[in-house]
HTML snippet that shows the backbone in 3Dmol.js (N, CA, C, O; Angstrom):
<script src="https://3Dmol.org/build/3Dmol-min.js"></script>
<div id="view" style="width:600px;height:400px;position:relative"></div>
<script>
const pdb = `
ATOM      1  N   UNK A   1     137.530  70.826 115.378  1.00  0.00           N
ATOM      2  CA  UNK A   1     137.486  70.914 114.267  1.00  0.00           C
ATOM      3  C   UNK A   1     136.919  71.245 113.778  1.00  0.00           C
ATOM      4  O   UNK A   1     136.809  72.344 113.235  1.00  0.00           O
ATOM      5  N   UNK A   2     135.860  69.644 113.823  1.00  0.00           N
ATOM      6  CA  UNK A   2     134.021  69.986 113.339  1.00  0.00           C
ATOM      7  C   UNK A   2     133.391  71.039 113.093  1.00  0.00           C
ATOM      8  O   UNK A   2     133.091  71.692 112.093  1.00  0.00           O
ATOM      9  N   UNK A   3     133.161  71.121 114.765  1.00  0.00           N
ATOM     10  CA  UNK A   3     132.553  72.047 114.897  1.00  0.00           C
ATOM     11  C   UNK A   3     132.452  73.764 114.460  1.00  0.00           C
ATOM     12  O   UNK A   3     131.394  74.393 114.429  1.00  0.00           O
ATOM     13  N   UNK A   4     134.126  74.458 114.065  1.00  0.00           N
ATOM     14  CA  UNK A   4     134.292  74.999 113.342  1.00  0.00           C
ATOM     15  C   UNK A   4     133.908  74.394 111.759  1.00  0.00           C
ATOM     16  O   UNK A   4     133.935  75.296 110.921  1.00  0.00           O
ATOM     17  N   UNK A   5     133.690  73.549 111.416  1.00  0.00           N
ATOM     18  CA  UNK A   5     133.548  73.909 110.120  1.00  0.00           C
ATOM     19  C   UNK A   5     132.178  74.110 109.906  1.00  0.00           C
ATOM     20  O   UNK A   5     131.900  74.899 109.003  1.00  0.00           O
ATOM     21  N   UNK A   6     130.587  73.207 110.963  1.00  0.00           N
ATOM     22  CA  UNK A   6     129.782  73.711 110.706  1.00  0.00           C
ATOM     23  C   UNK A   6     128.611  74.957 110.720  1.00  0.00           C
ATOM     24  O   UNK A   6     127.471  75.096 110.276  1.00  0.00           O
ATOM     25  N   UNK A   7     129.963  76.091 111.803  1.00  0.00           N
ATOM     26  CA  UNK A   7     129.476  77.233 112.305  1.00  0.00           C
ATOM     27  C   UNK A   7     129.528  77.734 111.087  1.00  0.00           C
ATOM     28  O   UNK A   7     128.496  78.220 110.626  1.00  0.00           O
ATOM     29  N   UNK A   8     131.285  77.719 109.950  1.00  0.00           N
ATOM     30  CA  UNK A   8     131.305  78.083 108.810  1.00  0.00           C
ATOM     31  C   UNK A   8     130.211  77.823 108.479  1.00  0.00           C
ATOM     32  O   UNK A   8     129.535  78.848 108.397  1.00  0.00           O
ATOM     33  N   UNK A   9     129.725  77.013 108.260  1.00  0.00           N
ATOM     34  CA  UNK A   9     128.703  76.311 107.321  1.00  0.00           C
ATOM     35  C   UNK A   9     127.390  77.046 106.895  1.00  0.00           C
ATOM     36  O   UNK A   9     126.844  77.207 105.804  1.00  0.00           O
ATOM     37  N   UNK A  10     127.039  77.497 108.395  1.00  0.00           N
ATOM     38  CA  UNK A  10     125.173  78.227 108.801  1.00  0.00           C
ATOM     39  C   UNK A  10     126.334  79.385 107.872  1.00  0.00           C
ATOM     40  O   UNK A  10     126.368  79.485 106.645  1.00  0.00           O
ATOM     41  N   UNK A  11     127.304  80.251 108.974  1.00  0.00           N
ATOM     42  CA  UNK A  11     127.112  81.035 108.316  1.00  0.00           C
ATOM     43  C   UNK A  11     127.511  81.485 106.979  1.00  0.00           C
ATOM     44  O   UNK A  11     127.853  82.667 107.037  1.00  0.00           O
ATOM     45  N   UNK A  12     127.622  80.877 105.503  1.00  0.00           N
ATOM     46  CA  UNK A  12     127.849  80.881 103.890  1.00  0.00           C
ATOM     47  C   UNK A  12     126.567  80.968 104.263  1.00  0.00           C
ATOM     48  O   UNK A  12     126.101  82.073 104.539  1.00  0.00           O
ATOM     49  N   UNK A  13     125.676  79.646 104.341  1.00  0.00           N
ATOM     50  CA  UNK A  13     124.858  79.504 103.992  1.00  0.00           C
ATOM     51  C   UNK A  13     123.705  81.512 104.269  1.00  0.00           C
ATOM     52  O   UNK A  13     122.809  82.201 103.781  1.00  0.00           O
ATOM     53  N   UNK A  14     124.635  81.450 105.302  1.00  0.00           N
ATOM     54  CA  UNK A  14     123.285  82.673 105.436  1.00  0.00           C
ATOM     55  C   UNK A  14     123.310  83.925 105.127  1.00  0.00           C
ATOM     56  O   UNK A  14     122.374  84.724 105.136  1.00  0.00           O
ATOM     57  N   UNK A  15     125.308  84.228 104.623  1.00  0.00           N
ATOM     58  CA  UNK A  15     125.725  85.397 104.005  1.00  0.00           C
ATOM     59  C   UNK A  15     124.247  85.098 102.364  1.00  0.00           C
ATOM     60  O   UNK A  15     123.295  85.771 101.966  1.00  0.00           O
ATOM     61  N   UNK A  16     124.775  83.952 101.996  1.00  0.00           N
ATOM     62  CA  UNK A  16     123.859  83.659 100.750  1.00  0.00           C
ATOM     63  C   UNK A  16     122.990  83.858 101.043  1.00  0.00           C
ATOM     64  O   UNK A  16     122.803  85.041 100.759  1.00  0.00           O
ATOM     65  N   UNK A  17     121.567  83.186 101.825  1.00  0.00           N
ATOM     66  CA  UNK A  17     120.462  83.588 101.978  1.00  0.00           C
ATOM     67  C   UNK A  17     120.127  85.240 101.162  1.00  0.00           C
ATOM     68  O   UNK A  17     119.506  85.563 100.149  1.00  0.00           O
ATOM     69  N   UNK A  18     120.950  86.045 102.278  1.00  0.00           N
ATOM     70  CA  UNK A  18     120.469  87.327 102.596  1.00  0.00           C
ATOM     71  C   UNK A  18     121.058  87.812 100.996  1.00  0.00           C
ATOM     72  O   UNK A  18     120.239  88.648 100.615  1.00  0.00           O
ATOM     73  N   UNK A  19     121.993  87.657 100.051  1.00  0.00           N
ATOM     74  CA  UNK A  19     122.133  88.005  98.766  1.00  0.00           C
ATOM     75  C   UNK A  19     121.057  87.284  98.021  1.00  0.00           C
ATOM     76  O   UNK A  19     120.377  87.897  97.198  1.00  0.00           O
ATOM     77  N   UNK A  20     120.900  86.234  98.222  1.00  0.00           N
ATOM     78  CA  UNK A  20     119.607  85.684  97.241  1.00  0.00           C
ATOM     79  C   UNK A  20     118.452  86.859  97.306  1.00  0.00           C
ATOM     80  O   UNK A  20     118.352  87.725  96.437  1.00  0.00           O
ATOM     81  N   UNK A  21     117.712  86.780  98.300  1.00  0.00           N
ATOM     82  CA  UNK A  21     117.073  87.636  99.203  1.00  0.00           C
ATOM     83  C   UNK A  21     117.186  89.001  98.493  1.00  0.00           C
ATOM     84  O   UNK A  21     116.097  89.553  98.341  1.00  0.00           O
ATOM     85  N   UNK A  22     118.054  89.540  98.115  1.00  0.00           N
ATOM     86  CA  UNK A  22     118.756  91.038  98.056  1.00  0.00           C
ATOM     87  C   UNK A  22     118.407  91.292  96.928  1.00  0.00           C
ATOM     88  O   UNK A  22     117.855  92.333  96.572  1.00  0.00           O
ATOM     89  N   UNK A  23     118.843  89.884  95.898  1.00  0.00           N
ATOM     90  CA  UNK A  23     119.096  89.873  94.602  1.00  0.00           C
ATOM     91  C   UNK A  23     117.596  90.091  94.135  1.00  0.00           C
ATOM     92  O   UNK A  23     117.215  90.955  93.345  1.00  0.00           O
ATOM     93  N   UNK A  24     116.747  89.050  94.839  1.00  0.00           N
ATOM     94  CA  UNK A  24     115.343  88.921  94.816  1.00  0.00           C
ATOM     95  C   UNK A  24     114.870  89.967  94.524  1.00  0.00           C
ATOM     96  O   UNK A  24     114.369  90.068  93.405  1.00  0.00           O
ATOM     97  N   UNK A  25     114.865  91.278  95.567  1.00  0.00           N
ATOM     98  CA  UNK A  25     114.307  92.486  95.922  1.00  0.00           C
ATOM     99  C   UNK A  25     114.267  93.123  94.931  1.00  0.00           C
ATOM    100  O   UNK A  25     113.332  93.663  94.339  1.00  0.00           O
ATOM    101  N   UNK A  26     115.809  93.028  94.654  1.00  0.00           N
ATOM    102  CA  UNK A  26     116.898  93.912  92.869  1.00  0.00           C
ATOM    103  C   UNK A  26     115.548  93.447  91.409  1.00  0.00           C
ATOM    104  O   UNK A  26     114.834  94.113  90.660  1.00  0.00           O
ATOM    105  N   UNK A  27     115.719  92.427  91.566  1.00  0.00           N
ATOM    106  CA  UNK A  27     115.371  91.707  89.931  1.00  0.00           C
ATOM    107  C   UNK A  27     113.669  92.167  90.535  1.00  0.00           C
ATOM    108  O   UNK A  27     113.424  93.103  89.773  1.00  0.00           O
ATOM    109  N   UNK A  28     112.739  92.057  91.217  1.00  0.00           N
ATOM    110  CA  UNK A  28     111.469  92.175  91.116  1.00  0.00           C
ATOM    111  C   UNK A  28     110.699  94.011  90.922  1.00  0.00           C
ATOM    112  O   UNK A  28     109.857  94.618  90.260  1.00  0.00           O
ATOM    113  N   UNK A  29     111.750  94.232  92.062  1.00  0.00           N
ATOM    114  CA  UNK A  29     112.093  96.338  91.447  1.00  0.00           C
ATOM    115  C   UNK A  29     111.930  96.751  89.890  1.00  0.00           C
ATOM    116  O   UNK A  29     111.108  97.436  89.282  1.00  0.00           O
ATOM    117  N   UNK A  30     113.405  95.823  89.420  1.00  0.00           N
ATOM    118  CA  UNK A  30     113.482  96.246  87.891  1.00  0.00           C
ATOM    119  C   UNK A  30     112.199  95.976  87.288  1.00  0.00           C
ATOM    120  O   UNK A  30     111.384  96.734  86.762  1.00  0.00           O
ATOM    121  N   UNK A  31     112.201  94.069  87.584  1.00  0.00           N
ATOM    122  CA  UNK A  31     110.591  94.519  86.215  1.00  0.00           C
ATOM    123  C   UNK A  31     109.155  95.614  86.818  1.00  0.00           C
ATOM    124  O   UNK A  31     108.346  95.979  85.964  1.00  0.00           O
ATOM    125  N   UNK A  32     108.977  96.013  88.138  1.00  0.00           N
ATOM    126  CA  UNK A  32     107.802  97.176  88.504  1.00  0.00           C
ATOM    127  C   UNK A  32     108.842  97.624  87.437  1.00  0.00           C
ATOM    128  O   UNK A  32     108.953  96.996  86.385  1.00  0.00           O
ATOM    129  N   UNK A  33     109.643  98.774  87.733  1.00  0.00           N
ATOM    130  CA  UNK A  33     109.903  99.741  87.170  1.00  0.00           C
ATOM    131  C   UNK A  33     110.173  99.038  85.443  1.00  0.00           C
ATOM    132  O   UNK A  33     110.231 100.017  84.699  1.00  0.00           O
ATOM    133  N   UNK A  34     110.267  98.326  84.990  1.00  0.00           N
ATOM    134  CA  UNK A  34     110.310  97.955  83.083  1.00  0.00           C
ATOM    135  C   UNK A  34     108.921  98.230  83.212  1.00  0.00           C
ATOM    136  O   UNK A  34     108.566  99.336  82.803  1.00  0.00           O
ATOM    137  N   UNK A  35     107.638  97.113  83.915  1.00  0.00           N
ATOM    138  CA  UNK A  35     106.715  97.356  83.811  1.00  0.00           C
ATOM    139  C   UNK A  35     105.743  98.681  83.572  1.00  0.00           C
ATOM    140  O   UNK A  35     105.140  98.796  82.505  1.00  0.00           O
ATOM    141  N   UNK A  36     105.630  99.615  84.560  1.00  0.00           N
ATOM    142  CA  UNK A  36     104.887 101.192  84.323  1.00  0.00           C
ATOM    143  C   UNK A  36     106.032 102.057  83.618  1.00  0.00           C
ATOM    144  O   UNK A  36     106.091 103.287  83.637  1.00  0.00           O
ATOM    145  N   UNK A  37     106.719 101.394  83.141  1.00  0.00           N
ATOM    146  CA  UNK A  37     107.951 102.812  82.160  1.00  0.00           C
ATOM    147  C   UNK A  37     107.064 102.050  80.866  1.00  0.00           C
ATOM    148  O   UNK A  37     106.152 102.763  80.448  1.00  0.00           O
ATOM    149  N   UNK A  38     107.207 100.698  80.174  1.00  0.00           N
ATOM    150  CA  UNK A  38     106.381 100.222  79.519  1.00  0.00           C
ATOM    151  C   UNK A  38     104.801 100.594  79.125  1.00  0.00           C
ATOM    152  O   UNK A  38     104.306 101.093  78.114  1.00  0.00           O
ATOM    153  N   UNK A  39     104.181 100.078  80.511  1.00  0.00           N
ATOM    154  CA  UNK A  39     102.445 100.925  80.291  1.00  0.00           C
ATOM    155  C   UNK A  39     102.783 103.016  79.872  1.00  0.00           C
ATOM    156  O   UNK A  39     102.353 103.580  78.867  1.00  0.00           O
ATOM    157  N   UNK A  40     103.361 103.480  80.641  1.00  0.00           N
ATOM    158  CA  UNK A  40     103.267 104.332  80.405  1.00  0.00           C
ATOM    159  C   UNK A  40     103.673 105.266  79.127  1.00  0.00           C
ATOM    160  O   UNK A  40     103.262 106.372  78.775  1.00  0.00           O
ATOM    161  N   UNK A  41     104.492 104.519  78.663  1.00  0.00           N
ATOM    162  CA  UNK A  41     105.031 104.688  77.025  1.00  0.00           C
ATOM    163  C   UNK A  41     103.604 104.428  75.965  1.00  0.00           C
ATOM    164  O   UNK A  41     103.228 105.126  75.024  1.00  0.00           O
ATOM    165  N   UNK A  42     102.987 103.126  76.536  1.00  0.00           N
ATOM    166  CA  UNK A  42     101.882 102.679  75.932  1.00  0.00           C
ATOM    167  C   UNK A  42     100.400 103.451  76.676  1.00  0.00           C
ATOM    168  O   UNK A  42      99.283 102.935  76.704  1.00  0.00           O
ATOM    169  N   UNK A  43     100.572 104.057  76.927  1.00  0.00           N
ATOM    170  CA  UNK A  43      99.290 105.148  77.305  1.00  0.00           C
ATOM    171  C   UNK A  43      99.870 106.309  76.929  1.00  0.00           C
ATOM    172  O   UNK A  43      98.853 106.592  76.295  1.00  0.00           O
ATOM    173  N   UNK A  44     100.449 107.083  76.769  1.00  0.00           N
ATOM    174  CA  UNK A  44     101.094 108.105  76.193  1.00  0.00           C
ATOM    175  C   UNK A  44     101.592 108.030  74.562  1.00  0.00           C
ATOM    176  O   UNK A  44     102.642 108.344  74.002  1.00  0.00           O
ATOM    177  N   UNK A  45     100.707 107.634  74.237  1.00  0.00           N
ATOM    178  CA  UNK A  45     101.671 106.727  72.638  1.00  0.00           C
ATOM    179  C   UNK A  45     102.793 106.754  71.794  1.00  0.00           C
ATOM    180  O   UNK A  45     102.870 106.954  70.582  1.00  0.00           O
ATOM    181  N   UNK A  46     103.794 106.479  72.788  1.00  0.00           N
ATOM    182  CA  UNK A  46     104.976 106.743  72.468  1.00  0.00           C
ATOM    183  C   UNK A  46     105.466 105.504  71.465  1.00  0.00           C
ATOM    184  O   UNK A  46     105.808 105.486  70.283  1.00  0.00           O
ATOM    185  N   UNK A  47     105.307 104.198  72.767  1.00  0.00           N
ATOM    186  CA  UNK A  47     105.272 102.921  72.099  1.00  0.00           C
ATOM    187  C   UNK A  47     103.825 102.434  71.961  1.00  0.00           C
ATOM    188  O   UNK A  47     103.064 102.399  72.928  1.00  0.00           O
ATOM    189  N   UNK A  48     103.343 101.921  70.263  1.00  0.00           N
ATOM    190  CA  UNK A  48     102.269 101.252  69.917  1.00  0.00           C
ATOM    191  C   UNK A  48     103.009  99.867  69.037  1.00  0.00           C
ATOM    192  O   UNK A  48     104.077  99.255  69.035  1.00  0.00           O
ATOM    193  N   UNK A  49     102.253  99.853  68.631  1.00  0.00           N
ATOM    194  CA  UNK A  49     102.148  98.450  67.737  1.00  0.00           C
ATOM    195  C   UNK A  49     101.233  98.452  66.267  1.00  0.00           C
ATOM    196  O   UNK A  49     100.034  98.731  66.234  1.00  0.00           O
ATOM    197  N   UNK A  50     102.095  98.063  65.013  1.00  0.00           N
ATOM    198  CA  UNK A  50     101.321  98.122  64.187  1.00  0.00           C
ATOM    199  C   UNK A  50      99.647  97.576  64.099  1.00  0.00           C
ATOM    200  O   UNK A  50      99.159  96.477  64.363  1.00  0.00           O
ATOM    201  N   UNK A  51      99.067  98.764  63.644  1.00  0.00           N
ATOM    202  CA  UNK A  51      97.630  97.374  62.626  1.00  0.00           C
ATOM    203  C   UNK A  51      97.317  97.549  63.795  1.00  0.00           C
ATOM    204  O   UNK A  51      96.126  97.245  63.717  1.00  0.00           O
ATOM    205  N   UNK A  52      97.548  97.916  65.249  1.00  0.00           N
ATOM    206  CA  UNK A  52      96.399  98.197  66.182  1.00  0.00           C
ATOM    207  C   UNK A  52      95.980  99.410  66.753  1.00  0.00           C
ATOM    208  O   UNK A  52      96.767 100.292  67.098  1.00  0.00           O
ATOM    209  N   UNK A  53      94.773  99.475  66.861  1.00  0.00           N
ATOM    210  CA  UNK A  53      94.400 100.634  66.747  1.00  0.00           C
ATOM    211  C   UNK A  53      94.651 101.594  68.079  1.00  0.00           C
ATOM    212  O   UNK A  53      94.080 101.138  69.070  1.00  0.00           O
ATOM    213  N   UNK A  54      95.304 102.695  68.291  1.00  0.00           N
ATOM    214  CA  UNK A  54      95.490 103.469  69.346  1.00  0.00           C
ATOM    215  C   UNK A  54      95.337 103.484  70.758  1.00  0.00           C
ATOM    216  O   UNK A  54      96.264 103.480  71.567  1.00  0.00           O
ATOM    217  N   UNK A  55      93.840 103.505  71.074  1.00  0.00           N
ATOM    218  CA  UNK A  55      92.642 102.908  71.966  1.00  0.00           C
ATOM    219  C   UNK A  55      92.721 101.973  72.407  1.00  0.00           C
ATOM    220  O   UNK A  55      92.515 102.028  73.619  1.00  0.00           O
ATOM    221  N   UNK A  56      93.109 100.243  71.742  1.00  0.00           N
ATOM    222  CA  UNK A  56      93.376  99.568  72.391  1.00  0.00           C
ATOM    223  C   UNK A  56      94.613  99.296  73.216  1.00  0.00           C
ATOM    224  O   UNK A  56      94.483  98.653  74.258  1.00  0.00           O
ATOM    225  N   UNK A  57      95.880  99.761  72.813  1.00  0.00           N
ATOM    226  CA  UNK A  57      96.912  99.761  73.092  1.00  0.00           C
ATOM    227  C   UNK A  57      97.456 100.755  74.623  1.00  0.00           C
ATOM    228  O   UNK A  57      98.331 100.694  75.486  1.00  0.00           O
ATOM    229  N   UNK A  58      96.320 101.611  74.252  1.00  0.00           N
ATOM    230  CA  UNK A  58      95.879 102.404  75.986  1.00  0.00           C
ATOM    231  C   UNK A  58      95.290 101.623  76.840  1.00  0.00           C
ATOM    232  O   UNK A  58      95.272 101.227  78.005  1.00  0.00           O
ATOM    233  N   UNK A  59      94.820 101.556  75.826  1.00  0.00           N
ATOM    234  CA  UNK A  59      93.773 100.174  77.579  1.00  0.00           C
ATOM    235  C   UNK A  59      94.725  99.207  78.016  1.00  0.00           C
ATOM    236  O   UNK A  59      94.712  98.789  79.174  1.00  0.00           O
ATOM    237  N   UNK A  60      95.541  98.828  77.175  1.00  0.00           N
ATOM    238  CA  UNK A  60      96.331  97.440  77.060  1.00  0.00           C
ATOM    239  C   UNK A  60      97.597  98.205  78.282  1.00  0.00           C
ATOM    240  O   UNK A  60      98.084  97.549  79.203  1.00  0.00           O
ATOM    241  N   UNK A  61      97.832  99.234  78.088  1.00  0.00           N
ATOM    242  CA  UNK A  61      98.859 100.045  78.901  1.00  0.00           C
ATOM    243  C   UNK A  61      98.513 100.402  80.768  1.00  0.00           C
ATOM    244  O   UNK A  61      99.096 100.490  81.849  1.00  0.00           O
ATOM    245  N   UNK A  62      96.854 100.531  80.008  1.00  0.00           N
ATOM    246  CA  UNK A  62      96.289 100.807  81.982  1.00  0.00           C
ATOM    247  C   UNK A  62      96.477  99.877  82.677  1.00  0.00           C
ATOM    248  O   UNK A  62      96.827 100.032  83.847  1.00  0.00           O
ATOM    249  N   UNK A  63      96.180  97.952  81.803  1.00  0.00           N
ATOM    250  CA  UNK A  63      96.196  96.736  81.959  1.00  0.00           C
ATOM    251  C   UNK A  63      96.791  96.716  83.279  1.00  0.00           C
ATOM    252  O   UNK A  63      96.514  96.860  84.470  1.00  0.00           O
ATOM    253  N   UNK A  64      98.432  96.290  81.912  1.00  0.00           N
ATOM    254  CA  UNK A  64      99.841  97.154  82.740  1.00  0.00           C
ATOM    255  C   UNK A  64      99.714  97.189  83.908  1.00  0.00           C
ATOM    256  O   UNK A  64      99.833  96.261  84.709  1.00  0.00           O
ATOM    257  N   UNK A  65      99.318  98.886  84.199  1.00  0.00           N
ATOM    258  CA  UNK A  65     100.266  99.430  85.237  1.00  0.00           C
ATOM    259  C   UNK A  65      98.632  98.889  87.149  1.00  0.00           C
ATOM    260  O   UNK A  65      98.627  98.979  88.377  1.00  0.00           O
ATOM    261  N   UNK A  66      97.605  98.367  85.934  1.00  0.00           N
ATOM    262  CA  UNK A  66      96.565  97.943  87.187  1.00  0.00           C
ATOM    263  C   UNK A  66      97.476  96.373  87.704  1.00  0.00           C
ATOM    264  O   UNK A  66      97.321  96.097  88.894  1.00  0.00           O
ATOM    265  N   UNK A  67      97.950  95.855  87.267  1.00  0.00           N
ATOM    266  CA  UNK A  67      97.809  94.682  87.105  1.00  0.00           C
ATOM    267  C   UNK A  67      99.062  94.974  88.200  1.00  0.00           C
ATOM    268  O   UNK A  67      99.039  94.590  89.369  1.00  0.00           O
ATOM    269  N   UNK A  68     100.218  95.775  87.540  1.00  0.00           N
ATOM    270  CA  UNK A  68     101.041  95.596  88.489  1.00  0.00           C
ATOM    271  C   UNK A  68     101.175  96.637  89.844  1.00  0.00           C
ATOM    272  O   UNK A  68     102.034  97.071  90.611  1.00  0.00           O
ATOM    273  N   UNK A  69     100.080  96.700  89.649  1.00  0.00           N
ATOM    274  CA  UNK A  69      99.909  97.722  90.751  1.00  0.00           C
ATOM    275  C   UNK A  69      99.622  97.182  91.673  1.00  0.00           C
ATOM    276  O   UNK A  69     100.263  97.447  92.689  1.00  0.00           O
ATOM    277  N   UNK A  70      98.526  96.177  91.744  1.00  0.00           N
ATOM    278  CA  UNK A  70      97.994  95.676  92.425  1.00  0.00           C
ATOM    279  C   UNK A  70      98.332  93.981  92.470  1.00  0.00           C
ATOM    280  O   UNK A  70      97.480  93.307  93.048  1.00  0.00           O
ATOM    281  N   UNK A  71      99.866  93.038  91.731  1.00  0.00           N
ATOM    282  CA  UNK A  71     100.535  92.431  92.063  1.00  0.00           C
ATOM    283  C   UNK A  71     101.360  92.974  93.160  1.00  0.00           C
ATOM    284  O   UNK A  71     101.473  92.317  94.194  1.00  0.00           O
ATOM    285  N   UNK A  72     102.033  94.285  93.007  1.00  0.00           N
ATOM    286  CA  UNK A  72     103.044  95.464  94.455  1.00  0.00           C
ATOM    287  C   UNK A  72     101.513  94.726  95.715  1.00  0.00           C
ATOM    288  O   UNK A  72     101.609  93.951  96.666  1.00  0.00           O
ATOM    289  N   UNK A  73     100.897  95.073  95.415  1.00  0.00           N
ATOM    290  CA  UNK A  73      99.961  94.731  97.284  1.00  0.00           C
ATOM    291  C   UNK A  73     100.497  93.817  97.365  1.00  0.00           C
ATOM    292  O   UNK A  73     101.372  93.597  98.203  1.00  0.00           O
ATOM    293  N   UNK A  74      99.998  92.826  96.268  1.00  0.00           N
ATOM    294  CA  UNK A  74      99.924  92.024  97.478  1.00  0.00           C
ATOM    295  C   UNK A  74     100.598  90.932  97.111  1.00  0.00           C
ATOM    296  O   UNK A  74     100.209  89.782  96.905  1.00  0.00           O
ATOM    297  N   UNK A  75     102.246  91.700  97.020  1.00  0.00           N
ATOM    298  CA  UNK A  75     103.258  90.655  97.600  1.00  0.00           C
ATOM    299  C   UNK A  75     103.281  91.646  98.944  1.00  0.00           C
ATOM    300  O   UNK A  75     102.648  91.134  99.867  1.00  0.00           O
ATOM    301  N   UNK A  76     103.774  92.750  99.223  1.00  0.00           N
ATOM    302  CA  UNK A  76     102.683  93.174 100.123  1.00  0.00           C
ATOM    303  C   UNK A  76     102.863  92.713 100.880  1.00  0.00           C
ATOM    304  O   UNK A  76     103.972  92.351 101.273  1.00  0.00           O
ATOM    305  N   UNK A  77     101.053  92.422 101.760  1.00  0.00           N
ATOM    306  CA  UNK A  77     100.365  92.328 101.838  1.00  0.00           C
ATOM    307  C   UNK A  77     100.518  90.267 102.364  1.00  0.00           C
ATOM    308  O   UNK A  77      99.837  89.774 103.263  1.00  0.00           O
ATOM    309  N   UNK A  78     101.437  89.561 101.612  1.00  0.00           N
ATOM    310  CA  UNK A  78     101.918  88.297 101.774  1.00  0.00           C
ATOM    311  C   UNK A  78     103.441  87.990 102.279  1.00  0.00           C
ATOM    312  O   UNK A  78     104.107  87.012 102.618  1.00  0.00           O
ATOM    313  N   UNK A  79     103.596  89.359 102.133  1.00  0.00           N
ATOM    314  CA  UNK A  79     105.432  89.401 103.052  1.00  0.00           C
ATOM    315  C   UNK A  79     104.714  89.832 104.957  1.00  0.00           C
ATOM    316  O   UNK A  79     105.201  89.425 106.012  1.00  0.00           O
ATOM    317  N   UNK A  80     103.242  90.916 104.751  1.00  0.00           N
ATOM    318  CA  UNK A  80     103.573  91.400 106.162  1.00  0.00           C
ATOM    319  C   UNK A  80     102.880  90.210 106.839  1.00  0.00           C
ATOM    320  O   UNK A  80     103.243  89.987 107.994  1.00  0.00           O
ATOM    321  N   UNK A  81     101.566  89.090 106.100  1.00  0.00           N
ATOM    322  CA  UNK A  81     100.696  88.571 107.154  1.00  0.00           C
ATOM    323  C   UNK A  81     101.707  86.727 106.939  1.00  0.00           C
ATOM    324  O   UNK A  81     101.231  85.635 106.628  1.00  0.00           O
ATOM    325  N   UNK A  82     103.481  87.191 107.338  1.00  0.00           N
ATOM    326  CA  UNK A  82     103.790  85.685 106.722  1.00  0.00           C
ATOM    327  C   UNK A  82     104.437  85.381 108.035  1.00  0.00           C
ATOM    328  O   UNK A  82     104.931  84.271 108.237  1.00  0.00           O
TER     329      UNK A  82
END
`;
const viewer = $3Dmol.createViewer("view");
viewer.addModel(pdb, "pdb");
viewer.setStyle({}, {cartoon: {color: "spectrum"}});
viewer.zoomTo();
viewer.render();
</script>
């Protein structure tokens, strides 16, 4: 009887691990999409900050795009090298 409990426990832990990874991937992808949407709006001038010149806002948008792409690349590289 004790062996069955251990198997059930391992299965639940495995399922929880998979769900945690899927949830982490969903959150990561959502973060990427939000970052790129905000950066795109800043670059195009739709999203602006009062009392800050447009070129500064656009530069910040490009910085967000570059850092987001760099983050994606490093995350993928990290997973491949793991």
